[in-house]
C-alpha positions as CSV (number, residue, x, y, z in Angstrom):
1,X,0.1,0.0,-0.1
2,X,1.6,3.4,-1.1
3,X,1.6,6.0,1.4
4,X,0.4,9.6,0.1
5,X,3.0,12.2,0.0
6,X,2.1,15.2,2.3
7,X,3.8,18.8,1.2
8,X,4.0,21.5,3.7
9,X,3.0,25.1,2.8
10,X,6.8,26.3,2.4
11,X,7.1,23.5,0.0
12,X,4.5,24.6,-2.7
13,X,4.9,28.3,-2.2
14,X,8.7,27.2,-3.1
15,X,7.3,25.2,-5.9
16,X,5.2,28.0,-7.3
17,X,7.8,30.7,-6.8
18,X,10.2,28.1,-9.0
19,X,7.9,28.0,-11.5
20,X,7.6,31.9,-12.0
21,X,11.2,32.2,-11.4
22,X,11.3,29.8,-14.5
23,X,9.2,31.7,-16.9
24,X,11.0,34.2,-19.0
25,X,8.0,36.3,-19.8
26,X,7.7,36.7,-16.0
27,X,11.6,37.3,-15.1
28,X,11.1,41.6,-16.6
29,X,8.0,42.9,-17.4
30,X,6.4,46.4,-18.1
31,X,3.6,47.2,-16.1
32,X,1.5,50.9,-16.2
33,X,-1.2,51.0,-13.2
34,X,-2.3,53.8,-10.3
35,X,-0.5,53.4,-6.7
36,X,-2.4,53.3,-3.9
37,X,-1.9,51.4,-0.4
38,X,1.5,53.3,-0.7
39,X,3.6,52.7,2.7
40,X,7.2,53.7,3.6
41,X,9.3,51.5,5.5
42,X,11.2,52.6,8.2
43,X,14.0,51.1,6.5
44,X,13.3,52.9,3.2
45,X,11.7,50.3,1.2
46,X,8.1,51.0,-0.8
47,X,5.2,48.7,-0.7
48,X,2.5,49.5,-2.3
49,X,0.1,48.3,-5.1
50,X,-0.6,48.8,-9.0
51,X,-4.4,48.9,-9.8
52,X,-6.4,49.6,-12.6
53,X,-10.6,49.8,-13.3
54,X,-10.8,45.8,-12.7
55,X,-8.0,44.6,-10.9
56,X,-4.4,44.6,-8.7
57,X,-1.3,43.7,-7.9
58,X,0.9,43.7,-5.2
59,X,4.4,45.9,-5.6
60,X,7.8,46.1,-3.4
61,X,10.7,48.3,-4.6
62,X,13.8,48.0,-2.1
63,X,15.4,51.0,-0.5
64,X,18.6,50.5,-3.2
65,X,16.5,50.8,-6.3
66,X,13.7,53.5,-4.9
67,X,17.0,55.8,-4.2
68,X,17.4,57.2,-7.5
69,X,13.8,58.0,-7.9
70,X,13.3,61.6,-9.5
71,X,9.9,62.1,-7.8
72,X,8.1,60.8,-4.4
73,X,5.5,58.9,-5.1
74,X,1.7,59.2,-3.8
75,X,-1.8,57.6,-3.8
76,X,-3.6,58.1,-6.8
77,X,-0.2,58.3,-9.1
78,X,-0.1,57.0,-12.2
79,X,3.3,55.0,-13.1
80,X,5.4,53.1,-15.2
81,X,7.5,50.0,-13.8
82,X,9.5,48.1,-14.9
83,X,10.4,44.4,-12.5
84,X,10.1,41.3,-12.0
85,X,6.6,39.1,-10.7
86,X,7.8,36.8,-8.1
87,X,6.5,34.4,-5.1
88,X,7.2,35.9,-1.3
89,X,7.0,32.7,-0.1
90,X,6.2,33.7,3.5
91,X,2.7,35.0,2.4
92,X,2.2,32.7,-0.4
93,X,1.3,35.7,-2.4
94,X,2.8,37.0,-5.6
95,X,4.0,40.4,-6.2
96,X,6.2,42.7,-8.2
97,X,9.8,43.7,-7.3
98,X,9.9,46.4,-9.3
99,X,13.8,48.0,-10.4
100,X,12.8,51.2,-12.2
101,X,9.4,53.3,-11.9
102,X,8.3,56.6,-13.7
103,X,5.1,58.7,-13.6
104,X,2.7,58.6,-16.0
105,X,0.3,61.4,-15.0
106,X,-1.5,61.5,-12.0
107,X,-4.6,58.9,-11.3
108,X,-8.1,60.5,-11.3
109,X,-9.1,60.7,-7.7
110,X,-6.1,62.1,-7.3
111,X,-6.5,65.2,-9.7
112,X,-10.1,65.6,-8.1
113,X,-8.3,65.6,-4.6
114,X,-6.4,68.8,-6.2
115,X,-9.2,70.2,-7.9
116,X,-11.5,69.8,-4.8
117,X,-9.0,71.4,-3.0
118,X,-8.5,74.5,-4.7
119,X,-11.9,75.3,-5.3
120,X,-12.7,75.2,-1.6
121,X,-9.5,76.8,-0.6
122,X,-10.4,80.0,-3.7
123,X,-13.6,79.8,-1.5
124,X,-11.8,80.8,1.7
125,X,-13.1,77.3,3.6
126,X,-9.1,77.1,4.7
127,X,-8.0,80.3,5.6
128,X,-6.9,80.5,9.2
129,X,-8.7,83.7,10.4
130,X,-11.9,81.2,10.2
131,X,-10.3,78.4,12.5
132,X,-11.8,78.1,15.9
133,X,-9.9,78.0,18.8
134,X,-9.8,74.7,20.9
135,X,-10.8,74.8,24.8
136,X,-7.6,74.2,27.2
137,X,-9.6,71.8,29.2
138,X,-12.9,70.1,27.6
139,X,-15.2,68.6,30.0
140,X,-16.8,66.6,26.8
141,X,-14.9,65.6,23.8
142,X,-17.3,63.8,20.8
143,X,-15.6,61.7,19.0
144,X,-16.9,60.5,15.1
145,X,-15.3,57.5,14.1
146,X,-16.3,54.0,13.4
147,X,-17.5,52.2,16.5
148,X,-15.2,49.2,16.2
149,X,-10.7,49.4,15.3
150,X,-7.8,50.6,16.7
151,X,-8.7,54.5,15.9
152,X,-11.4,54.8,18.7
153,X,-9.3,52.7,20.8
154,X,-6.2,54.1,20.7
155,X,-8.2,58.2,20.9
156,X,-10.1,56.7,24.0
157,X,-7.2,55.1,25.9
158,X,-5.0,57.8,25.2
159,X,-7.8,60.5,26.5
160,X,-8.2,58.3,29.6
161,X,-4.5,58.4,30.1
162,X,-4.0,61.9,30.0
163,X,-6.6,63.4,31.8
164,X,-9.4,60.9,32.7
165,X,-11.8,63.6,33.9
166,X,-13.0,64.1,30.3
167,X,-16.1,62.5,29.4
168,X,-16.2,61.0,25.9
169,X,-18.8,60.9,23.5
170,X,-19.2,58.1,20.7
171,X,-20.7,59.3,17.6
172,X,-20.1,55.7,15.8
173,X,-20.4,56.1,11.7
174,X,-19.3,54.7,8.8
175,X,-15.8,55.7,7.5
176,X,-15.5,54.4,3.9
177,X,-17.5,52.6,1.2
178,X,-21.2,53.5,0.1
179,X,-23.2,55.9,2.4
180,X,-20.2,56.5,4.5
181,X,-19.7,60.5,3.6
182,X,-23.9,61.3,4.5
183,X,-23.3,59.2,8.1
184,X,-19.5,61.1,8.6
185,X,-22.0,64.8,7.9
186,X,-25.4,63.3,10.2
187,X,-22.8,62.8,12.7
188,X,-21.0,66.2,12.7
189,X,-24.6,67.9,13.1
190,X,-25.6,65.3,15.5
191,X,-22.3,66.2,17.8
192,X,-22.8,69.8,17.2
193,X,-26.6,69.4,18.5
194,X,-25.1,68.1,21.8
195,X,-23.0,69.4,24.4
196,X,-19.6,68.8,23.4
197,X,-16.6,71.0,24.0
198,X,-14.7,69.8,20.4
199,X,-15.0,67.2,18.0
200,X,-12.5,64.5,17.1
201,X,-12.9,63.1,13.1
202,X,-10.8,60.6,12.1
203,X,-10.3,56.7,11.2
204,X,-7.0,54.8,10.6
205,X,-4.9,54.4,7.9
206,X,-5.8,53.3,4.3
207,X,-5.3,54.0,0.2
208,X,-6.8,56.8,-0.8
209,X,-9.8,54.9,-1.3
210,X,-10.1,53.7,1.9
211,X,-10.0,57.6,2.8
212,X,-12.2,59.0,-0.2
213,X,-14.9,59.7,2.4
214,X,-13.0,62.7,3.8
215,X,-12.1,64.2,0.6
216,X,-16.1,64.5,-0.4
217,X,-16.9,68.0,-0.6
218,X,-20.3,67.7,1.6
219,X,-18.3,66.6,4.6
220,X,-15.8,69.6,3.9
221,X,-18.7,71.5,4.3
222,X,-20.1,70.3,7.4
223,X,-16.7,70.6,9.0
224,X,-16.5,74.2,7.8
225,X,-20.4,75.0,9.1
226,X,-19.5,73.0,12.6
227,X,-20.3,75.5,15.4
228,X,-17.8,73.2,17.6
229,X,-13.9,73.4,16.7
230,X,-13.4,70.3,14.8
231,X,-10.0,68.7,15.3
232,X,-9.2,66.0,11.7
233,X,-7.6,63.0,12.2
234,X,-7.5,60.8,9.2
235,X,-5.0,57.9,8.5
236,X,-1.6,58.4,9.0
237,X,1.4,60.9,9.5
238,X,0.9,61.1,5.3
239,X,-1.9,60.9,4.7
240,X,-3.7,64.0,3.8
241,X,-7.5,64.6,3.0
242,X,-9.9,67.6,2.3
243,X,-11.3,67.5,6.1
244,X,-7.6,68.2,7.5
245,X,-7.6,71.4,5.6
246,X,-10.7,72.5,6.3
247,X,-10.9,71.6,9.7
248,X,-9.8,73.8,12.6
249,X,-6.7,71.9,13.9
250,X,-5.1,68.6,11.9
251,X,-3.7,65.7,13.5
252,X,-0.8,63.7,11.9
253,X,-3.2,60.4,13.7
254,X,-5.7,59.7,15.9
255,X,-3.6,59.2,18.8
256,X,-1.9,62.6,18.3
257,X,-5.5,64.1,17.9
258,X,-6.7,62.8,21.6
259,X,-2.8,64.5,22.5
260,X,-3.8,67.7,21.4
261,X,-7.6,67.7,22.4
262,X,-7.2,67.0,26.0
263,X,-4.3,68.2,28.4
264,X,-1.7,65.8,30.2
265,X,-2.6,65.5,33.8
266,X,0.9,65.2,35.0
267,X,1.5,68.9,33.0
268,X,-1.1,70.1,34.7
269,X,0.0,68.9,38.6
270,X,3.4,70.4,37.5
271,X,1.8,73.4,36.8
272,X,-0.2,73.7,39.8
273,X,2.4,72.5,42.0
274,X,4.6,75.5,40.2
275,X,2.2,78.1,40.9
276,X,1.4,77.2,44.3
277,X,5.3,77.2,44.8
278,X,5.2,80.7,43.5
279,X,2.3,81.9,45.2
280,X,3.8,80.4,49.0
281,X,7.1,82.3,48.0
282,X,5.5,85.8,47.0
283,X,3.3,85.2,50.1
284,X,6.6,84.9,52.2
285,X,8.3,87.8,50.4
286,X,5.3,89.8,51.6
287,X,4.7,88.7,55.3
288,X,8.8,88.8,55.7
289,X,8.6,92.7,54.4
290,X,5.7,93.1,56.6
291,X,7.5,92.0,59.2
292,X,10.6,94.0,58.7
293,X,8.3,96.6,58.5
294,X,6.8,96.4,62.0
295,X,9.7,95.8,63.8
296,X,11.0,99.5,62.5
297,X,7.4,100.7,63.8
298,X,8.3,98.9,67.3
299,X,11.7,100.4,67.5
300,X,10.5,104.0,66.8
301,X,11.2,107.0,69.2
302,X,7.1,107.8,69.0
303,X,5.4,105.1,69.2
304,X,7.6,104.4,72.1
305,X,7.0,107.6,73.9
306,X,3.2,108.6,72.4
307,X,3.0,111.7,74.6
308,X,5.8,113.5,73.5
309,X,4.1,113.8,69.9
310,X,1.1,114.5,71.7
311,X,3.2,117.3,73.7
312,X,4.8,118.5,70.9
313,X,1.7,119.3,68.9
314,X,0.0,121.0,71.6
315,X,3.1,123.6,71.7
316,X,2.7,124.0,68.2
317,X,-1.3,124.5,68.6
318,X,0.0,126.9,71.5
319,X,2.5,128.7,68.6
320,X,-0.2,128.7,66.2
321,X,-2.8,130.3,68.5
322,X,-0.3,132.9,69.6
323,X,0.5,133.8,66.5
324,X,-3.0,134.3,65.5
325,X,-4.2,136.2,68.3
326,X,-1.0,138.6,67.8
327,X,-2.3,139.1,64.1
328,X,-6.1,139.8,65.0
329,X,-4.8,142.4,67.4
330,X,-2.4,144.0,64.6
331,X,-5.2,143.8,62.2
332,X,-7.7,145.7,64.6
333,X,-5.4,148.3,65.8
334,X,-4.3,149.0,62.3
335,X,-8.4,149.1,61.7
336,X,-9.7,151.0,64.6
337,X,-9.5,154.6,63.1
338,X,-11.8,152.8,60.0
339,X,-14.2,151.4,62.5
340,X,-14.6,155.0,64.3
341,X,-15.1,156.7,61.4
342,X,-17.4,154.2,60.2
343,X,-18.8,154.4,63.6
344,X,-19.4,158.3,64.0
345,X,-21.1,158.1,60.2
346,X,-23.4,155.6,61.3
347,X,-24.7,157.6,64.7
348,X,-24.8,160.6,62.0
349,X,-27.0,159.1,59.8
350,X,-29.4,156.9,62.5
351,X,-30.1,160.5,64.2
352,X,-30.7,162.4,60.7
353,X,-33.3,159.4,59.7
354,X,-34.8,159.6,63.1
355,X,-35.2,163.5,63.0
356,X,-36.7,163.1,59.5
357,X,-38.8,160.1,61.0
358,X,-40.3,162.5,63.9
359,X,-41.2,165.5,61.6
360,X,-42.7,162.9,59.2
361,X,-45.1,161.6,62.2
362,X,-45.5,165.7,63.4
363,X,-47.1,166.0,60.3
364,X,-49.4,162.9,59.9
365,X,-50.6,164.1,63.8
366,X,-51.9,167.3,62.7
367,X,-54.0,166.2,59.5
368,X,-55.3,163.4,62.3
369,X,-56.1,166.6,64.9
370,X,-57.5,168.3,61.5
371,X,-59.8,165.4,60.5
372,X,-60.6,163.9,64.0
373,X,-64.9,164.5,64.4
374,X,-64.3,165.4,68.2
375,X,-62.3,168.8,66.9
376,X,-65.2,170.2,64.6
377,X,-67.3,169.4,67.5
378,X,-65.7,171.6,69.6
379,X,-66.0,174.2,67.0
380,X,-70.3,174.1,67.8
381,X,-71.2,171.3,65.4
382,X,-73.3,168.2,66.1
383,X,-73.4,164.4,65.2
384,X,-76.5,163.0,64.5
385,X,-76.5,158.8,65.2
386,X,-78.5,156.4,64.4
387,X,-78.0,153.0,65.7
388,X,-74.3,153.9,66.8
389,X,-73.4,154.9,62.9
390,X,-73.5,158.5,61.9
391,X,-76.3,159.7,59.7
392,X,-75.4,161.2,56.7
393,X,-78.6,162.0,55.1
394,X,-82.3,162.4,56.3
395,X,-83.4,159.8,53.7
396,X,-81.5,157.6,56.3
397,X,-84.3,158.3,59.0
398,X,-87.5,157.6,59.3
399,X,-90.6,157.9,61.9
400,X,-90.4,155.9,64.8
401,X,-86.3,155.7,65.1
402,X,-84.1,156.5,68.0
403,X,-81.6,158.8,67.3
404,X,-78.8,160.2,69.3
405,X,-77.7,163.9,68.8
406,X,-73.9,164.2,69.7
407,X,-72.5,167.6,71.6
408,X,-69.2,168.3,72.7
409,X,-70.4,168.4,75.7
410,X,-72.9,165.0,75.8
411,X,-75.3,163.2,74.2
412,X,-79.1,164.0,73.3
413,X,-81.8,160.8,72.7
414,X,-84.8,161.3,70.8
415,X,-87.4,159.6,68.7
416,X,-88.4,160.8,65.2
417,X,-91.8,161.9,65.1
418,X,-91.9,163.8,61.7
419,X,-89.4,163.4,58.6
420,X,-89.7,166.5,55.9
């Protein structure tokens, strides 16, 4: 009975690699395509994909080959490459190892990106004067991103580590594919209707296609119209999207956004500690200065003998009063002739006015004497009174009235018997 032979995975992949290596057509090929998923390795190698409308192939260009490139490759670029198709045994995938590469125009997505970027910039959506300032210590941070994945985890863990007092409110959204741009716009509006202080909008890295939702015009305008400040944190440090330009602040990564949005609690503690030390130092210096001043006051001769100060002031007062009295005496002596003259004039005026008034009163008295009815009676005349009033006409008297006739030496009472 024959035993079946089983090959290892490495054996299979190595065999397939041998087939690729022996194929003359695959040994050196020329390929045209659009760069996607470009990654710059720390050792200088380039890892990317070449794609067209229907397919894509992985590619690698090692540092000793790309050192002579005349341009910097970017996602969305159309390029022409020369290289070898081979198998990466450890990964079980085939790829093109690029020896040479040159530009073949710019990809359609990149053209759309540049056109929208230029148009929105001309409209002023990127102006620094329109950027809103981030709060120094936000109470609540809104995070608009996919509810799963490394981005949201990095943001939450970074905020909790740096400043755990800040509350995180997640606004979950699609970040790529159909409906992503509309979903992002809805979440921006929802975050603005909430009480968050600042918004982080972001996702992890990816190809230009993966990040395209953040290059859509409706997303850019929603960011611009946001009343709350927005930090854009899309992809890796080398990735740039339209949202990065229109946002109030761009962060290189989601983690970087969390570090920009909230302060470091250790820095705040150090700041408060330093501030406390400065306050204590200032207060200590002030207290020391006041204590020194108090000691000087205690040693002051006047304060030790306050009665001396009082006696000194009393003597000063006596001197002032004496000078004042002397000054008044001198003033009075100087003005005495004037006073006597005024006194004499005043007496003369008073006597003159009194004499004038006396003559006036005598004239009035003479006139009154002339008008006094008593004086008329002395000349032989009489007065007739009816009910105590002088009768001026016979018409005022009627038969039966009692009248009084007044003479200088008496009165006669009589009754009217007849009136003619």
